[in-house]
N, C-alpha and C positions, 0 to 999 in steps of 0.2 A: 279841575287838579292836577298841574302836571308833576311830574315825579318829583322832584325837588321841592314843591308845596308839600305832598305827601311824606316825604320823609321828614320836615320841618315840623308836621302836625305832629307825627307819630315820636317825635323826640320830644316835644312839650308833652304829648300824651303820658310818655314814660316816665317823666319827671315826675309829672304829679302822682304816678302811681307809688314813686319812692315817696313822696313827703306823705302820702297819704296812710305809709304801714309805719309812720313814727308815732309810736306810742305818748299818750298825754300823761299828764301826773295823775297821782295816786289819789282816790275819792276822798274827801273831808267829812268830818263826823261833825254835826252841829246840833247839839242837843240842850234842849231847853227845860228846866224841871220845876211844878209848882208844887210846893210843900207846905203842906197842909199845917199850920202850928198853932190850933186853935186850943183852946183851955181844956176842951172835951178829950185829947191827948193823954194829960195826966189827971186830970180830978175828975171827980163826980159832980154832975150838973144835977140841979132842979130838977130835971124832967128823969132824972133817973139814969141818964146814959153817963158813961166814961168809968173810970178811965181806960179810954182803948189803947193808949199807948204808954204802959208806965215806964217801960223800957228803953223807951227811944229808940225802937226800931225802923222807925221812918227814917231818922236822920242817920241812922246806919247803913239802911238800904240805900238812900240817896249815895253815902260814901262809897260803897262797893259799886252802884254805877259809875260813878267817877272813876274808879280804878279800875274796872275792866272797862272801861272805855278810851282809859289813858290817853287824855286830849293832849295835842300838840298845837297848841297857840300860834307856836312861831313857826310851822312848817313853812318853807317859801313854795309859794303857788298854789298852795289849797292850806290854809289854816284850819286848823280844828275850834271850834267853840262850844264850851260849856259853863250855864249859866243856872243859878239856882232862885225863885223867886219865892220867898217866904210870903204866909199872910201877912196882912196888914193888923198890926195889934189894936189899932183905934178905929176901924172901920164902922160905920154910924149904923145903928140898928135898924133894922128892916123898916119901923114906922117911920123912920126919918128918912129914910131915902127917896118918897116922892117918887117921880117917874123915870128917873134914873137909876141906874146901878153904881156901885164903888166902880172905879177906875185907879185907885193906888194900889201899890203893892209895899211889902217889907225890902229893907233895903238888898239889892241883889247881890249875890257873891257868884262871884266870876274866876273863872280858872285864867291865871295870867301865862305861866309856861311849863314847860314838863319837868323840871328840876324836882329835887327834894324838899326844897326849902318851899317851892311853890305849892305842893302837896300839902307838908303841914301848915301852909296858911293858910290855904283854902278849907281842910280839916278843922284846925282853930276855928273859924267864922262859923263854920256849919256847926261843929259840936255845942257851938255857945249860944247859939239859937234858942229862946225860951219858949214854952206852950202856953203864949201869953194871950193867943189872940181870942176875941170876944164873940165874933158872928162868923159864919162860914158864907163866903160867897166862891164860886167858883170861875165865875165871867174873869172879873178884874185880873185875875194872876194868868188865866190863859190867854186873855188879850197881849197884855205885857209883854209874855213870853213868845206868842206869835209872832208881835213887832219886832222882839228882838229877833227871831228868825229871820223875818222878812228884810230886815235891816242889815244884814249881811250878806256880800255876794257870795251866789252857791252855782258849782259848776252843774251840769245835767246828772251827773253820778253823785253828787254829793249825799248823804245822809242828813236828813232834816227831822229831828224825834222830838216830840214834846211829851212830856211825861206829867201826869197829876197822882201825886202821893195824899190819901185822905180818908179820914177815918168817918167820913159820914156823907152827908147832902146839903144844899145849901138850905140856908133858914125857910121855914114852913110858908112866910110870909113873902118871900121874893123867889120861891121857887116856880112858880109859873113865868115870870121875867126871865128867870136865870134860863129857864128850859128854853124859852124864844131865841134869847141872844145867843145861846151856845148852838143852835140849830142853825142861826144864819154864820155862827163861825166853823161850824163845821163842813157848810159849803165853801168857805175860803180854805179852809185847811186842803181839801179834796183838790181844788183848783191851783193850790199851791205847791202840791205834792209832798205835804208835812203830816206824818204819822201822830196820830195819838194815842196813848199807852196811860191807862186809867190804872192805878194800884190802891185799891179801893181795901179799908180792913174793918173788923168791928160789926157787931149786930146790927147797928144803923144802917149801914151799906149793904149788909145782907137784906135786912129789910127791904129798903127801898132800890132795889136794884132795877125795877121798873125804870127809874129817875134814868139811870148812866146807861141803860138799853137806848134812851133816847140818842145818843152822842153818836150811836152806830146805825139807825134805822137808815133804810134803803142803800146800806153800803155793805151789808154781808162783812161786813170787818177785816174786807179784803184789801181796799187801798187805804183805810183811817188808820188804821191798828188792832189792839186787841184790847179786852176790858180782864181783870183778874181782880176776883173778889175773896176775901178770906175773912172769914165770921169770925174767928178767934184771934189773928194776925200771929197765929203760931209760924206760920210759914210765909209771914212779910219778909225776910231775906233771899228765902228761895223763890220767890215769888218773882222778887226782882232779877233773880239769875234766869229765870223764864222770858222775864221781859227785853232783858240785853240779850237772850238770843234771838227773839223775834226778831226786834229791831234792828239788830247788827249781824247777823248771818252766823250763827254760830248753832251748835246741837249741844245741848245740854243731856249730860247721865248723871243722875243722883245717885251715887255709890252710897251713902247713906253712913250709918254708924258701924263701928267696928272695932277690932283688935286693933291697940296700937301700931301695930307694923303689921301690911297687909301687900299684895302684888296688884300694880294697877296699870291696866291697857290704856295708856296717855291717849295713843294715836287712834285707836279705835277704827282699824281699818277704812279710814276715811281720809290719811294721808294731809292731813291739816298745817298749814304754814303755823299755826300759834295755837297754843294752848293755855287755858286758864284754869289752875286748879286752887280751888276753893276747899278751906277748911273753917268750919263753923262751929263754936263752941255757946252752947248757950248761957252758960254763967261762968265767969271768970276770965283768964287773959286769953289774947289771941292765941291760938292753935301754934305749936312748930311745925316745921316742917322739912323733913329730910329726904333726898331722893337717891337710892342706888341703881344704875350707876349716875353721875354727876348729869345734869341738864345746864343749859343754856340759859339764863333767865337773868335779862339786860338790867332789868330794874329790880331784881331782887325782891326779897318778900316783902309784901306791902302788909301794914295790918292795921286794925281800928277797931276800936273797944268803946260801948254804951253800956246803959245799967244791966239791960236787957241780955244781952251777946256780944261776941266777939270774933273776929275774924283772923284770917290771913290769907293772901292769895299772892298768887306767883303767875306772870305769864312767860310760858315757856317756847321756845323754838326750836329749830332743827330736830325733832325728834325723826327716828327710824320708825317705819311702820311695823317693823318686826321683832322690836324691842319690848318687853316689859320692866316694870321698873318696880323697886322694891319702896315702899311710901312708911315713914315713921314718925309718928306725932309723939306727944307726951299725954295723952290719954284717950279712957276708952269711950270718954261722952262726945267724941268728935265725930261731924258730922262732913262727909266731902263730895263736893262735888266736880265735874270735868266739863269746861267746858269749851268744845273744839271749834274753832272758825272755822266756816264754811266760805273760802275764796279758793277763785279757781283761776287758772289762766286760759284764756281763748284761742284758738289757733284754727286755721283751715286747711285741710287737706285735701289733695285731688282724688275724687272717689272714682265714678267709672260715667261713660257716656252710655246712654239709655237708646241704642240701635233698635232697629225692626226684629232685629234676629236675637235680642237678649242685651246684657251689660258687656261693654267693652271697657275694660279697666283703663284709667288715664294712667301715667308716668309718674309713679309714687317717690321719686327721685328728683322730683324736681318742683317748687312750689308752682301753684297755680296762680297764673298771670293772665291769662287770655281764655275766651270764651268766645262762642259762636251766637249770636242773636236768633231767637225764635227754635232753638234746639234745646232739649231737655238734657239736664244732667244731674249729678248725685256729686254732693260734697259731703264730704264729713268734718264735722266741727268736733274738735278735739277739746277735752277739758281734764287740765292736769295742774299739779299742786304748782303753785307760784315758783315755790323755793325749787323746785327742778328736782325733788325727790318723787321715783315712779312710785305709783301705789293708785289702789282704788278713789273713787271720788263718790259722794251721793247722788243721790237723784237728782237731776236739775231737771226743771222746766225750760228747754233749750226754745228759744222762738227767731225766726229768722224771715228779716224783710229783704226786698231787692230796692235798690234806690239807681237814680240815673245820674246824671253829671251833678255835682257840688255846684251850687246857685251861691249861697253866701252864708255864712256861717254853718249852722246845722239843717238847712234847708235845700231841697232838692230839684230838680228841673220836674220830677216824676216819683212816685213812691209806690210801692205795691203796699197788700194787707202782710200781717204777720202771718208767718207759715210755722206749723211743727214739724217737727222730726218724723223721719216713716217709721209707722207701728213696729216695735220690736227690734229696731236696731242699735240698741245701746248695746255696747260690748266694749271689753277690755283691750285696750290697742298700745300696743308700745306703753310709755310714759304715763297714761290714764285711760280714760274713755273717750268712746268717739258715739256721735251719733250721725244717721244718715241723713241730710236734707233734701229735697228735689225741688232744683230751680229752673228758670229759665226765663232769658234776660229778652228786652224787647227790642226790637228794630230801632234804629237811630232815628229821632221823628226830623231831623233837619236835612241829611242826606244818608238816603239808606246804602248807598257806594263806600261809607267811611266808616271806620270804628269809634267808639265814643266811652268815656270812663265811666263804668258803672262802681256802684258799691252794696257790698253783702253788709246789713247789721245784725249780730247776733245779738241774744241777750241770755244769760243764764238767772235764774230766779230759783229758788228754794225757801222751802215752806221749813220752819225748824218744828214746828208740833202742830196738832190740831188746836184749831182756834184761831192760829197766829197768820199772819198775813204773808206773804210771797215776799221775800228779799232779794231784789238783783245783786247777785254776788260778782259778776262780771259779765261784763260787755263790751263788744265792739262797733263802736257809734260814731256818727259826727267824726272828729278828724282821727279815731283809731279806727274805722270802720275797714273794712277790708276791698281793696280798690282793686279793679280787674277790666283789662282791655276787653271791651266788647266788638267782634268783628262782624261786620257784615254777612249774612247769611248765604251759603252757596249750599245749593242741593241739587246733586246729579243724580239722573235717572238712567237707568239701564235700559234701553229698549231694544229686544224685546227683555223681561227681567230673568227669563230661563227660555232654554230652547234645548232639542234634542239634535245630537251629534250625528252627522251625515257620514258613515250609516248609523244609526242608531244600536246595532249590537256589534260590537268587537270581539275578536278571537286575538289570539295569540300575535303579537307581532304586527296586528293591524291597527291603523290609524283612523280618527274620526274627526271631524272639527265641527264649529258652528261661531257663528256670527253674531254682534251685535253692536250697538253704538250708546256713546253718551249724550245727554241733553241736559242743558243747562237754561233755565226760563229765560235769565239776563244774560249772555255771554260779556256782556260790558263789565258785568261785576268780575269777570278774572284780573280786572285792573287792579284791584284790592291787591295781588301778590306780587304787586312791583318787579314784574318781570315779564320777557318777553315768550321765553319756554318754560313753562310750567309744569313740574316734577310728578310723574306718575308713578306710583309702587306698587306692586302686586303680589298674592303668592294666593296659595290652595287653603280655603278654611281649615283650621287644626281640627274642626270636629268631623274633618273626615279623615284626619289620619290615622286611624286607625283601619283603613281598606288599604294602608298602603304596605301592609304585609299581606292581605289577600286579592281580593282583584286587581288590585294595582299595583304589583307585588313586580319591580322592574320597570315599571312605565314611566313614561318622560311624557313632560309635559313643556306646554310653547304657548306664548302670546306674541302675535302679531311674528312668528318665526323667532321670536327669542324665548333662550329655556327661563323656566319659571319650577317653581317648587314650595315644598313645604314650608312654613315659619322656621327660619332663621338659616333657610339653604341657602347656600354662596351662587347668587343667580343674578344675573343682570336688572332682572325686574326687581330681587329685594332690594338691591342698592338702587333703585329708581332711574328713570329714563324722561331727560329733557323731551318734551314734546312742544312744538309749535300749537295754538290754540285750534287750528284747523284738524292737525293731528290729535288731538286730546278729545273732541268733541266729533273723529271720526268716526268710521269703522274700525272694529276691531276683530281679531279672528284668533279664536280658543282653541288649540286642538291637542288631542290625546293620542298618543302611540302606546301601544299597551308591550307588555312586556310578555312573562311566562306565568299568567293568573295561578294563585295558591286557593283555586274555591275546583269543587267534584261535580257543584251543580249549576247550571246557569244563574247567576244573579236577578235578585228584584230588580226593580227600574231604581237606580242610583242616582244620586243627587251630589254634583260634587260643585259646592259652595266657590267661586273664584272674589276675591277681597281684593276690593281696589282701594287706594290711599290716595289723596292729593298732598304731595310732602311739601308741605309748608304749615306753619304754627299759625294759627291752633289749630286746624283742619284736620293735622296729620292725628290730634286726640280725638277729636269729633265724625270722623270716618262721613265725611257729607258723601258721599259717593254710595251708590245703592252697591250689594254685590251681585255678579251673574251668576245665574246656576246655570249649569251643564246637566243636562239627564242622558243618562247612557245603562246599556245593560250590555255585562260582562259575560262570555262564553267561556269555560272551564278547558284545559287541555284533557281531553280522553286519552285513560290509558288504555294500553292493548284489552281488547275482551275476547274472549271465546266465543259469545253468545250466536255470533255469525260466521263461525270458521266452518270454512267447505272440509267438513271432514270424510265425504265420499272420496273427495281427491287425495284426502292424506291415505286413504285406506290405499289407494292405487300406487301413490305413491311408497307407501309403505313393501308391497307386493315388488314393486320395480328393486328396489334396494335390496331386498331379500334376494331375488334371481340374480342381481350382479353380484352379490354376496357369493352364491352357489357356484356362479361361474368362474369369480375369481379364485374359489377355494379349487376349482377343476385343473383352472388353465395355470397357477400359478407353478406347480410344481413342475408342468411340463417346460415352461419358459420362466426360469430362474434367471434371476438378474445380480450382477451383468454378466457371470458366467456360471459353469457346472464345476465348482471346487471340489478338488479331490485330495485326500491326503494317503499315504502310505506309512502305518506304523508297524514295525516286527522289531522281534528280539533275535539277535544274532545267535549260530550255534555255538556250542563251549568252546568250538575248535578253530572259532574261525575270528581274526582279529579285525575286521572289517564289514563293511556292509554287505547285505546278502541281498538277491533280487527284492524288491518292495511286491507289496499286496495292495494295489490300488481300491480304495472304495470312498463314495462319497463321502461329505461333511453331513453330519444331520442336519436336517431342514428344522428352522424356526417354525413354532405354532404360526395357525396360517395367520390369526389376527397382528401378530408383529408382522408379518409379512405385507398383510393388508395396508399397516400406517408407514412401512418402510423401517421399521425396524431391523438391525443387525446385529444379535443378541451373539456373546461368545457360546460356543457350544462346546459340552464335554468330549474329550479324548479319550478312548479306554482301548488297552489291549486285545489280546486274543483270550485272556484269563479274565476278562471283565477288571482289569485294575485300572485305576483312574490315574490318569498320566499328567493332566491339565486340561485346560480350557484354551481352546483356539478359535479365532476370530480371523477371517479375511477382511483385508482391507482393500484391496483391488488386485490387479491381476498380476503383479509383482509382489505381492507384500502380504504378510500375514503377522499375526503376534501370537503369542504362546505366552499363557500362565502357568510354570509348572506347577505339579502338586508340591507340597513341602517336601525338602529334601533334596529334589532334583537338582541336576549341574547342569547346565546347557552349554552344549563346545559342537563348533561348525567344522566340517571335515573339507580342509583346502583341497586344493589338485595335487599335492604332493603327498598327500595320503595323511599329512599331522593336522591334530585338532587345537583348535584355537577357542578358548572359550568366549562365550557372548553375554555381557553385563547386562541385567536387565534393567529396565528405567524405573523412576520412582515408583510407579505403580505396580513394580514387579512385574512386567511382561515384557517379552523380549520380542526380539522383531528378527522374523525369518524369510527368507529368500525362496520365490520358488527353485525348484528343482535341485535344490542343494541340500545335504545330507548333513544331518544333526543328531548328534548320540546325546540321551540323557540320561546323566548316570547319577544313580543313589548308593546308600550305605546297604551295607551285605550284598554288594556283587550285583544289586540289580542295575539293568542297561536294555535301553531300546534306542532304536535307530528310526528319525522320522524324516520322511519327504513329501514337501505339498508341492501342488500344481493344479493344475486345471483341465477341463477337457471341453470340449465341442458342446453344446446341446443336445444335437442332434446324437450324438453318441452314446449320452446317458440314458439308462431306462428311466423309465417314468419312478417307480417304485424303488427308489433310492433308499437306504434305513444306514442305521448304524451295524457296523459288524460286530455281529456275539460270538461267543467262544463258538468252534467246531465249522464256523462259515468258510468258505473256499475263494478264491480270486485267482485270476490269471495273471500269472507275473509277468509285467513288461520286461522286454529286454535291456538290459543296460549297457552300454549308455543311454539313456533316453532319448529317444529321436523327435526333434518338433520342428513344424515346418516353419516359415514366416508368420503363418494366423497363430501359431502356437495351439495347435490342436495334438490333444494325446488321438493315439490311435489304437485300436484293437481293445478298447477297454469295455468289459461290458459288467455287467451284475452279478453278483455271486448269488 
């Protein structure tokens, strides 16, 4: 098949999918009631039986069934049908029957439309029925009712219900023939899918229960219907509500009697689309009903009254599941029952693909339209209220069946058996509840290289109560079955599926690689992708992402030389690479380059899965390529350790350092750097106006450790009386700085004998030039003269020290003579 033909085929397939998603009309209700109108209902017979229904509750119960069903015979597409067959009043006596049973019935009462006038006409005809039948035969009425149901067109989802209301059993002389005829009729009912419910009351029905049980023999009541026997007839009307619930998918809550005003939970935590609120009074007028807040009741309050009871009922829609209502009636003798419709809307949501390493979620943001043949996957069946109101739903029996292409009508090329959801998978989800179902479609029997249109049939059934049959409350079948495109199976294998990196153990900044190739059983199946360059995506499995902060901290990864990373990383492989089939099915190289592993011990054997995805729908959801697993070990970055430190060498080094420090301590005073600086400080005689001959002395030496690290701190400057004059610091062989003591002013003597004040800088320091005279004057007549200079190291005694009071020194002649080298002569220690 060429590419154009494949495109046309898929266009038609998609059109079929769209048509298959269009829902059909709602199901119709077709009901036929056989009403016992024999004399024993109203009068006492010669055998002592009767009257069994003096209050005409059978008639009232039949009318209640009519109001609950609320038939609409004129609904377009799926009209309802409701008919009542009363007993025939002139049936022959059993002795006159011969070998045959009667075939006639009374005049049928048929619902004509949904208007109020039609209801009144129906009730008038029903209310006027007399209890005048002389004999009791079940077969004529049931046969006529069954024929009436079979004579009407019915869809697969329509409910067809046959109801028998009676106070006894057939005539004793005809009972065996009735039993045989009814056994045959039961088989026909089962084959036609018609439900049969019997509402029997009175002591005779209770005594002869075995006869009624024959109607349900070999069926367990599951498919045929249910039997209600009330010995007293007291609960006839309420039993009709239970019958209605079992036949039409309702839940009944019998609230019972109570105060005139009470609070009702109408929704009952199941979000019903419709609720019927029934109020029953055993004697008197139909009960009043008032609800606060107001409710939506399109038909209003419907009432009926017979001799023995009266009721009022209203159908309510649009309830909120979180609201409670205040119910008020007109008496304390009113019994209340709530009937909640169990109807649901079914839809299928994407679930997950069951891969070899566990569940892989499908894209929940788009409807599921395509699947892969022979590949297991899980769908979610969602059940929600058809009104769209979010809330809980009852427990349903969900069944799912797979079909192939639709052949004609509701038949398929092939069909599987029904399957149940996964046990324990029911859960609240979004607006309703979901059930997980596991499915797998077959390959295309006609051409395994081409997709086909498959179908998923879903049914939701509910059992209203013990002894009642399950009722289908919703279904996706035939025209409403969920249609899917089933694509050919593509299963890639990685060979080998796992491999150890080379080298197997990696340390910081080391690189290791492993090679693998992809294999496909039938490479020709790649043609289904309709492209010459299939796209492949790759990323590291998120299950190993926790290692990114440990062994793989700062690591880099590549596939075929192109970077890849964890899910969501912006890498070429995450975006997808277009490959030719030989490249896709050829050899691939996966490499790991470590960064700085954040571990303290060597890792165990690590598995690093590489996920590969064919970037074409639906194969991107089903992960048809097996992952490749790279195996490696990661070595930690060892911190500095003292375990193997050469302590013997350290002690030798320490001794050498101590010896060096001792030598420096010895030699640094002998070789001061850069010069041997000297200073002369003296106080002039009281009669002298200018400087006198200075007394030279070396500057105090810094501490040995300061000399060791090259510090040049300021030295304290004191006179002969140990007065602190300031702090002096040599900068170079031409310049000193002085920070005078507080209160002293520095002035420089010029060549003509005048004094010029020297301003300090911001730090309070004054610059001093060598071989110049400076006067330091303070208050109270304090005054000193200061001269700074330097001397050659060879002429300076080793033990210079700070001048103390009483020390003497040699005066150098003035003016001071200097050589080109700037050496002081004649200087010696005091």
